[in-house]
Each structure stands twice: as C-alpha cells, then as structure tokens.
C-alpha positions as CSV (number, residue, x, y, z in Angstrom):
1,X,143.7,2.6,100.2
2,X,141.9,2.0,97.2
3,X,142.8,2.1,93.9
4,X,141.7,1.4,90.3
5,X,142.8,1.2,86.6
6,X,141.1,3.1,83.8
7,X,141.6,4.5,80.5
8,X,141.7,7.8,79.6
9,X,139.3,8.1,76.5
10,X,138.9,11.8,75.8
11,X,140.7,12.5,72.3
12,X,143.6,15.0,73.6
13,X,144.4,13.0,77.0
14,X,145.4,15.4,80.1
15,X,145.9,18.9,78.4
16,X,145.0,22.1,80.4
17,X,141.3,22.1,80.6
18,X,140.7,18.4,81.6
19,X,143.4,18.5,84.0
20,X,142.4,21.7,85.5
21,X,139.0,20.2,86.0
22,X,140.6,17.0,87.5
23,X,143.1,18.6,90.0
24,X,140.2,21.2,91.5
25,X,138.2,17.9,91.9
26,X,140.5,16.0,93.4
27,X,141.4,19.3,95.7
28,X,138.4,19.3,98.0
29,X,139.2,15.7,99.4
30,X,141.5,15.4,102.4
31,X,142.9,11.9,100.8
32,X,145.9,11.7,99.0
33,X,145.1,11.0,95.3
34,X,147.9,9.8,93.0
35,X,147.8,8.7,89.2
36,X,149.9,6.0,88.5
37,X,151.8,6.3,84.9
38,X,154.6,5.1,83.2
39,X,156.6,4.4,86.6
40,X,155.4,7.4,87.8
41,X,153.5,8.7,90.8
42,X,151.7,12.1,89.7
43,X,150.0,14.1,92.4
44,X,146.3,14.6,91.0
45,X,145.6,17.6,92.6
46,X,148.5,19.3,91.0
47,X,147.8,20.8,87.5
48,X,151.3,21.3,86.6
49,X,152.0,17.7,87.7
50,X,149.2,16.1,85.6
51,X,150.2,18.1,82.6
52,X,153.8,17.0,83.0
53,X,153.0,13.2,83.1
54,X,152.0,13.7,79.3
55,X,149.1,11.2,79.7
56,X,147.5,10.6,76.1
57,X,144.5,9.5,74.7
58,X,144.2,5.7,75.4
59,X,146.8,5.3,78.3
60,X,145.9,3.3,81.3
61,X,146.2,4.7,84.3
62,X,145.9,3.7,87.8
63,X,144.0,5.9,90.4
64,X,145.5,5.3,94.0
65,X,143.6,7.1,96.9
66,X,144.4,6.9,100.3
67,X,142.7,8.8,103.5
68,X,139.4,9.5,105.2
69,X,137.5,10.2,102.0
70,X,139.5,7.9,99.7
71,X,136.5,6.1,98.5
72,X,134.5,9.3,97.6
73,X,137.8,10.6,95.8
74,X,138.1,7.6,93.7
75,X,134.7,7.2,93.0
76,X,135.0,11.1,91.5
77,X,138.3,10.2,89.9
78,X,137.0,7.2,87.9
79,X,133.7,8.9,86.7
80,X,135.5,11.8,85.8
81,X,137.6,10.2,83.6
82,X,135.6,7.5,82.5
83,X,132.8,10.4,81.0
84,X,135.6,12.0,79.2
85,X,136.4,14.9,81.9
86,X,134.1,17.3,80.3
87,X,134.7,16.8,76.4
C-alpha cells in the first residue's frame, strides 16, 4: 500500500469533467485506488462516488493505492491532481 496527501487546486473541484477524467485514468489499474476525504473512503474508479464526495478546490485529500501496480496508479493520480485535472 502506498499513499500521498495532495491538495485539489482546480477552481471547480471534482465536478463532472475532472471526476470523469480521474475515474477513467484510475480504472486502467488493477490496484484499488481510494480517495480519503472528510473521514470517508471514496472509490476513485467510480465517477459517481467521486462527485458524491463533494471535493472542492483547496481540499486536502489522501490518495491510497493498494495492489500489483499501486505505485504507477499513485504516480498518475498525483500527477493528474497536481496538474489541475486538465483545467
């Protein structure tokens, strides 16, 4: 298991488009990818779960990956968030 805490920087937070981009990117990994936010574990491969998490700009989240390709999944997740999720 690997994890990293990051801050969501895109202005609109995890709304439909960035959440879709993130869930699609994480879906290609075999590892479980979880977003820890507000005492909740959010399945990062589920668009609806990410949107339901109401993660806004400036929120600090922890990305936790567990599985055979966990480091690659974490690296891409962090890169996506730090780059502003395409916005």
